Each structure stands twice: as structure tokens, then as C-alpha cells.
C-alpha positions as MATLAB code, in Angstrom:
seq = 'MSLIIAAGLLLGAPSVDAHRVELDYRGQRVDVTYRSNLDVSHKQVGVAGPGGRASTLRCAWKANVSIHREARSAAGHVLARTIASDAPIGGSRPGWCSAQRSAIAQEVTARSSAVREHLLAVAEQDRDALALELDAAHAPARS';
ca = [
       0.000    0.000    0.000;
       1.366    3.407   -0.860;
       2.248    6.230    1.494;
      -0.732    8.191    0.167;
      -3.097    5.456    1.318;
      -1.320    5.206    4.689;
      -1.635    8.982    5.108;
      -5.300    8.689    4.178;
      -5.782    6.101    6.897;
      -4.288    8.517    9.411;
      -6.845   11.107    8.406;
      -9.723    8.616    8.304;
      -9.936    8.713    4.492;
     -11.066    5.654    2.545;
      -8.711    3.246    0.903;
      -8.458    3.327   -2.878;
      -7.787   -0.333   -3.520;
      -9.719   -1.309   -6.651;
     -10.446   -4.447   -8.653;
     -11.799   -4.300  -12.203;
     -13.462   -7.084  -14.155;
     -15.202   -7.311  -17.485;
     -18.225   -9.586  -17.714;
     -20.285  -10.802  -20.623;
     -24.003  -10.358  -20.026;
     -26.227  -11.623  -22.823;
     -23.602  -10.783  -25.410;
     -22.937   -7.309  -24.025;
     -19.861   -6.170  -22.150;
     -20.281   -5.015  -18.541;
     -17.373   -3.183  -16.911;
     -17.381   -3.685  -13.143;
     -15.212   -1.885  -10.597;
     -14.989   -2.881   -6.937;
     -13.384   -0.424   -4.502;
     -12.610   -1.066   -0.850;
     -13.383    1.540    1.771;
     -11.964    1.459    5.291;
     -13.649    3.271    8.146;
     -11.368    3.227   11.195;
     -12.970    3.993   14.549;
     -11.263    4.374   17.914;
     -12.590    3.841   21.427;
     -10.713    4.867   24.549;
     -11.002    2.271   27.341;
      -9.519    1.988   30.829;
      -8.284    4.679   33.160;
      -5.076    6.564   33.782;
      -3.508    5.229   36.958;
      -2.876    7.571   39.866;
       0.745    8.331   40.762;
       2.730    5.148   41.224;
       0.009    2.816   39.895;
      -0.184    1.199   36.478;
      -2.488    2.678   33.878;
      -5.147    0.523   32.209;
      -5.561    2.926   29.276;
      -6.026    1.212   25.926;
      -7.229    2.304   22.541;
      -9.558   -0.276   21.014;
      -9.812    0.233   17.264;
     -11.849   -1.290   14.503;
     -11.564   -0.889   10.730;
     -14.838   -1.713    9.003;
     -14.341   -2.725    5.393;
     -17.020   -1.994    2.837;
     -16.868   -2.654   -0.875;
     -18.465   -0.296   -3.398;
     -19.416   -1.903   -6.715;
     -20.141    0.052   -9.875;
     -21.185   -1.823  -13.003;
     -21.575   -0.094  -16.366;
     -23.270   -2.039  -19.133;
     -22.939   -1.354  -22.837;
     -26.697   -0.635  -22.817;
     -26.031    2.390  -20.620;
     -27.154    1.004  -17.280;
     -25.096    1.903  -14.214;
     -25.656   -0.318  -11.197;
     -24.035    0.686   -7.912;
     -24.075   -1.158   -4.619;
     -22.196   -1.028   -1.326;
     -21.464   -4.319    0.412;
     -20.601   -4.119    4.118;
     -18.142   -6.505    5.717;
     -19.187   -8.876    8.474;
     -15.654   -9.235    9.822;
     -13.908   -5.947   10.578;
     -10.190   -5.730   11.246;
      -9.512   -4.753   14.835;
      -7.029   -4.521   17.603;
      -5.953   -2.728   20.732;
      -2.979   -0.506   21.574;
      -1.826    0.675   25.018;
      -2.257    4.341   25.888;
      -4.313    7.236   24.555;
      -6.011    6.892   21.157;
      -4.738   10.305   20.096;
      -1.158    9.092   20.570;
      -1.768    5.742   18.829;
      -3.385    6.849   15.534;
      -0.125    6.588   13.585;
       0.648    3.108   14.937;
      -2.917    1.978   14.238;
      -2.682    3.290   10.664;
       0.536    1.308   10.196;
      -1.141   -1.811   11.590;
      -4.084   -1.404    9.200;
      -1.641   -0.862    6.329;
       0.206   -4.038    7.316;
      -3.082   -5.922    6.941;
      -3.745   -4.588    3.428;
      -3.385   -8.087    1.980;
      -6.359   -9.224    4.098;
      -8.389   -6.274    2.782;
      -7.389   -7.162   -0.795;
      -8.370  -10.811   -0.268;
     -11.723   -9.670    1.098;
     -12.220   -7.385   -1.912;
     -11.566  -10.261   -4.339;
     -13.842  -12.633   -2.396;
     -16.683  -10.100   -2.388;
     -16.235   -9.535   -6.130;
     -16.526  -13.283   -6.754;
     -19.573  -13.677   -4.494;
     -21.298  -10.654   -6.039;
     -21.591  -12.152   -9.542;
     -24.997  -13.764   -8.918;
     -26.429  -10.617   -7.325;
     -25.088   -8.517  -10.198;
     -26.655  -10.863  -12.753;
     -30.030  -10.502  -11.007;
     -29.696   -6.714  -10.964;
     -28.813   -6.690  -14.665;
     -31.850   -8.896  -15.401;
     -34.071   -6.446  -13.517;
     -32.528   -3.431  -15.277;
     -33.075   -5.007  -18.714;
     -36.584   -6.287  -17.974;
     -39.372   -4.509  -19.837;
     -41.212   -1.914  -17.766;
     -44.487   -3.085  -16.276;
     -47.576   -0.943  -16.671;
];
């Protein structure tokens, strides 16, 4: 993952990892793009210990992964859909969340291969749903 994406993670910006496929639907070409989006949230847990006692401060973080699909058919139809992930990436770091954002961004970046694998799996699983949406888009209008 590039430094631009890592910097984006620090600022809470979405990832720009994309996967493009070209499908044949009833003899027409459909260009499909899947893009991953990471939404990193932080939650401060524990307390700062009084003088001489250990602190229990931790920053619990979670990166929800969603996939945005945009399909453009040769007939001019554009079908968009966002698919939320059931299994977010998460972890915990000692200390204040404000001091751990950079380390958390690096940890999320280190797991970019898991995000990419999820993106490819979603793209594969989405084929049936996309075919149904294309059928509905090409169906004659009912009166």
C-alpha cells in the first residue's frame, strides 16, 4: 500500500484499492469496478492510573471494510451497490487513542493483503447478485 493510502488512513480517508473485471451479459460487455473503503474507529477504554500505579488505558480500534461496486453495461445502465463486511479488522494498543493513531494506521496498512483478499472474495460472491440486478434493469417496464 502506498504512502498516500497510509496517510489517508491517518486522516480517516477511505482506501483506494480497486479491482476491475469485465463480464459478458447476454452478449454485451459489462465493466465492473470494486473499490474497498476502510472506516477506522477508535474507542478509549480503561483509566489513567494515579501516581505510582499502572495505567489501564487502551485504545480499542476497529476498521470496518465496505466494498463499493459500480457496473456499467454497454446498454447504458449503471448499477451501484455497497457491500458491508461482516468481519472488521480490529485490535488494541496501550495508551491514549490520540497518541496511537499513527501506529494503528501502520497496523491497518500491514493488513492490506487481508483487505485485498476480502475485496476479491466479495467480487466473486457478487456475480450472482449482479446478474439478477442486470436482469431487472433489462426487464421490460411493467404498466
